[in-house]
C-alpha positions in Angstrom: -9.6 -16.1 87.0 -13.0 -15.1 87.9 -13.7 -11.4 89.0 -17.6 -11.4 89.5 -18.0 -10.3 93.4 -14.0 -10.9 94.3 -12.5 -8.7 95.9 -8.7 -8.0 97.1 -8.1 -9.9 100.2 -5.1 -9.3 102.8 -4.1 -12.9 101.5 -3.1 -11.0 98.1 -0.6 -9.8 99.2 0.7 -12.5 102.0 3.8 -14.3 98.7 1.4 -17.2 99.2 -0.7 -19.6 97.2 -3.4 -16.3 96.8 -0.6 -13.6 95.8 0.5 -16.5 92.9 -3.6 -16.6 91.6 -3.4 -12.8 91.1 -0.1 -12.5 89.5 -0.9 -15.4 87.3 -4.6 -14.3 86.8 -4.4 -10.3 85.8 -1.0 -9.2 85.6 1.7 -11.5 84.2 -1.5 -12.5 81.3 -1.7 -8.7 80.7 2.2 -7.4 80.5 2.8 -10.8 79.1 6.9 -10.8 78.1 10.1 -12.8 78.4 11.0 -10.7 81.7 8.2 -11.6 83.5 7.9 -15.4 82.4 10.9 -15.6 84.3 9.3 -14.9 87.1 12.9 -13.7 88.9 13.2 -11.0 91.4 14.2 -8.6 88.6 14.4 -8.3 85.5 17.9 -8.1 83.0 18.1 -5.9 80.1 20.5 -4.9 77.6 21.1 -0.9 78.1 23.8 0.5 75.3 25.1 3.7 75.9 23.9 6.6 78.0 20.9 5.8 79.8 18.1 8.1 81.9 16.0 6.4 85.2 13.1 8.3 86.8 10.4 7.3 89.0 7.3 8.4 90.2 3.8 7.3 91.9 0.4 8.0 91.5 -2.4 8.4 94.1 -5.2 10.2 91.8 -8.3 10.3 92.9 -11.3 9.2 91.4 -9.4 6.3 90.0 -11.5 6.8 86.5 -11.8 10.1 85.5 -12.6 11.5 81.5 -10.3 10.7 78.8 -7.7 8.2 81.5 -7.4 6.3 84.4 -4.6 6.0 87.2 -3.6 2.9 84.9 -3.0 4.7 82.0 -1.3 8.0 83.5 1.2 5.7 85.3 2.5 4.6 82.2 2.5 7.5 80.3 4.0 9.7 83.2 7.1 7.9 83.2 7.5 7.6 79.8 7.2 11.5 79.8 9.8 12.3 82.1 12.0 9.9 80.1 11.6 11.9 77.2 12.2 15.0 79.0 15.3 13.9 79.4 15.9 12.9 75.7 15.8 9.3 75.8 13.7 6.7 74.1 11.7 5.0 76.8 12.3 1.3 76.4 12.0 -0.4 80.2 9.0 0.2 82.9 9.0 -1.3 86.4 5.3 -0.9 88.8 4.5 -1.7 92.0 0.9 -1.7 93.5 -0.5 -0.6 96.9 -3.8 -2.6 97.0 -6.7 -1.7 99.8 -8.2 -4.7 100.9 -11.8 -5.2 99.4 -10.6 -3.6 96.0 -13.0 -5.2 93.4 -11.0 -7.7 91.1 -12.6 -5.9 88.1 -11.4 -2.8 89.3 -7.5 -4.1 89.6 -7.8 -6.1 85.7 -9.4 -2.6 84.2 -6.4 -0.5 85.7 -3.8 -3.0 84.4 -5.2 -4.0 81.2 -5.4 0.1 80.5 -1.4 0.2 81.6 -1.0 -2.6 79.1 -2.5 -0.7 76.1 -0.8 2.3 77.0 2.9 0.2 77.6 1.9 -1.0 74.0 1.3 2.1 72.5 4.2 3.5 74.0 6.5 1.0 72.9 8.2 0.0 76.1 7.7 -3.3 78.2 6.6 -3.4 82.1 9.6 -6.0 82.8 9.2 -6.2 86.4 7.4 -5.8 89.5 5.8 -5.6 93.2 2.5 -5.7 95.0 1.7 -5.2 98.4 -2.0 -5.0 100.1 -2.8 -2.4 102.8 -5.9 -2.6 105.2 -8.9 -1.4 104.3 -9.5 2.2 104.2 -5.7 2.9 104.2 -5.0 3.4 100.1 -8.2 5.0 98.3 -8.2 1.7 96.4 -4.6 1.3 95.0 -1.8 3.6 94.3 1.0 2.7 91.9 4.6 3.3 91.5 5.7 3.2 88.5 10.2 3.3 87.5 12.0 3.5 84.0 14.5 3.2 82.2 15.6 4.4 78.4 18.3 5.2 75.9 19.3 8.6 76.0 19.2 9.6 72.0 19.9 13.1 72.2 23.1 14.2 71.2 23.2 17.0 73.6 22.2 17.1 77.2 18.5 18.1 77.5 18.7 20.2 80.5 18.0 23.7 82.1 22.1 24.4 82.1 21.9 24.6 78.6 19.4 27.6 78.3 20.8 30.7 77.3 18.8 34.3 76.7 16.8 34.1 73.4 16.2 30.6 73.6 12.3 30.7 72.4 9.8 28.8 74.3 7.5 26.1 72.5 4.5 24.9 74.4 2.7 21.6 72.8 -0.9 22.6 73.3 -3.5 23.9 75.1 -3.1 23.7 79.1 -5.7 22.4 82.2 -7.8 19.8 80.6 -6.0 16.8 82.8 -6.5 18.9 86.5 -9.6 19.8 85.3 -11.1 16.7 84.2 -9.8 14.8 87.4 -12.0 17.3 89.7 -15.1 17.6 88.1 -15.0 13.4 87.9 -14.0 14.3 92.1 -16.5 16.1 92.9 -19.5 14.8 90.4 -19.6 18.4 88.6 -22.1 18.1 85.4 -20.8 20.3 83.0 -22.6 21.3 79.5 -19.7 20.3 77.6 -17.4 17.0 78.7 -13.4 18.0 79.7 -11.3 15.2 78.8 -7.9 14.8 80.4 -5.0 15.3 77.9 -3.1 12.5 79.6 -0.9 10.8 76.5 2.3 9.6 75.5 4.8 12.9 74.8 7.8 10.7 73.3 7.1 10.7 69.6 7.2 14.7 68.9 9.9 14.7 71.2 11.8 11.8 69.4 10.7 13.6 66.1 12.3 16.9 67.2 15.8 15.3 68.2 15.9 12.8 65.1 15.3 15.9 62.7 18.2 17.8 64.2 16.2 20.5 66.4 18.5 22.3 68.9 16.6 21.8 71.4 18.7 22.9 75.0 15.4 21.8 77.5 12.4 19.9 77.6 10.2 19.5 80.7 6.3 18.7 81.2 3.4 20.3 82.8 2.1 18.3 85.6 1.8 19.3 89.1 2.4 23.3 89.1 1.6 23.2 85.5 3.3 26.2 83.3 3.8 28.4 85.2 6.1 25.7 87.7 7.8 24.3 84.8 8.9 28.0 83.5 10.4 29.0 87.2 11.7 25.9 87.2 14.0 26.1 84.6 14.6 30.1 84.9 16.0 29.2 88.4 18.0 26.3 87.4 19.3 28.1 84.2 20.1 31.2 85.9 18.1 33.3 83.5 14.7 35.3 83.4 11.8 34.3 80.7 9.2 36.7 78.8 5.7 35.1 77.7 3.1 35.7 75.6 -0.2 35.4 77.7 -2.7 35.8 74.2 -0.9 33.0 73.1 -1.2 30.3 75.5 -3.8 27.8 74.1 -6.6 27.3 76.9 -10.1 25.9 75.6 -12.6 27.8 76.2 -14.9 25.3 78.6 -11.6 25.1 80.7 -11.1 28.8 81.0 -14.8 29.2 81.9 -14.2 26.3 84.8 -11.5 28.1 85.9 -12.8 31.5 86.6 -15.3 29.9 88.1 -14.0 28.5 90.5 -10.9 31.6 90.7 -8.1 28.7 89.3 -4.8 30.2 87.5 -5.0 27.6 84.4 -1.0 28.6 84.1 -0.9 26.6 87.2 -3.2 24.0 86.5 -1.5 20.4 85.9 -1.5 18.8 82.5 -0.6 14.8 81.4 0.5 15.5 78.0 1.9 18.7 78.0 5.3 19.9 77.6 7.8 22.7 76.6 10.6 22.8 74.3 13.2 25.5 75.1 15.1 25.9 71.3 17.3 28.2 69.4 16.0 31.2 67.5 16.8 29.8 64.2 15.1 26.3 65.0 11.7 27.6 65.9 9.8 27.4 62.5 11.2 23.8 62.1 10.5 22.9 65.3 6.5 23.9 65.4 6.4 22.1 61.8 7.7 18.3 63.6 5.8 19.4 66.7 2.0 19.9 65.0 2.9 16.8 62.4 1.6 14.5 65.7 -1.9 14.7 67.4 -0.9 15.2 70.9 1.4 18.3 70.3 -0.5 19.4 66.5 -1.5 22.8 68.7 2.5 23.5 69.3 3.1 27.3 69.2 6.1 29.6 70.3 4.7 31.9 73.6 8.0 33.7 74.5 11.2 33.4 75.0 14.2 33.3 77.6 16.1 37.0 78.3 18.9 38.3 80.7 17.6 38.7 84.2 17.1 37.4 87.6 16.9 33.8 87.9 13.2 32.5 88.3 11.8 35.9 87.1 9.1 34.7 84.7 6.7 38.0 83.3 3.6 37.4 81.2 2.5 40.2 79.3 -1.1 40.8 77.9 -3.0 41.6 75.0 -3.2 45.0 76.2 0.3 45.2 77.2 0.4 45.4 80.6 2.3 42.0 82.4 2.2 40.2 85.5 5.0 38.3 87.5 4.4 34.1 87.2 5.5 32.0 90.3 5.2 29.0 91.5 2.2 28.6 94.2 3.2 27.7 98.0 1.3 24.1 97.7 -0.7 22.3 95.2 -4.1 24.2 93.1 -6.1 21.0 92.8 -4.4 17.9 95.2 -4.1 14.2 94.1 -4.5 14.8 90.5 -1.6 12.4 89.6 
């Protein structure tokens, strides 16, 4: 299929010859596997044992931003959600809502990004859907992905297992994804390039489990950032949390950008960061395992859970003062995923 000067047309969503040409010219070659080759209404896969299942939708604007794009993020985001359940990601579905007039070259670029991300993450995109809406109705394109994976954690990985004394490990620096999207959206010219942290976190998570680390809970730090993740886990577990703000890594350029716009890095979204809640005796071993992987090489312990009011998260500063960390009432940065 020649992409030059070609755009998505309403006919591409009609189920006829035009749709078949789009599927055969762009999607099937990129996601090449036996399930798609069968051209069936769904994929039949073998999933022995306990299975984790998740779904997410991606409406980020712009479609491409420093360090990543909507296609890569759609794969990594769903892979990461499965990893947070203590599962090894295996199969994804992909649903596309395309806007009339979208250049086929743009669509191909997104699909190729998804294929590369899936290959890197070791997952197969085995089924999907395609719809086309009128010009001006979809900001180019939206993507929905669902994923399944085999649970490999020997014990449930969930807030219900969090206990007072459990330690909170942070996998890396905060805020780069939200800032990267915002600078691209507003076309801000910064002195230093800030790229999204978008990445699969499944390898370090699976390594923790394979090493026998007693992982009680995992949570990725997407919308709402670290702050929302901690409050949500604290509420569900019925315990309070205390963190040390000085130990939370934030790049200097990200910190300066947030200060300029009045943003709190603890609330800014990430796409390749997570917290791991582990039993206190396992802290050193868990940090060592995480630091073996590029995506979590800056892993650090930042605090612990304590007996206290559910949902109460406090952060202490270098001078000994403390503040309550809460969720925002809305989105600090909209349309970042």
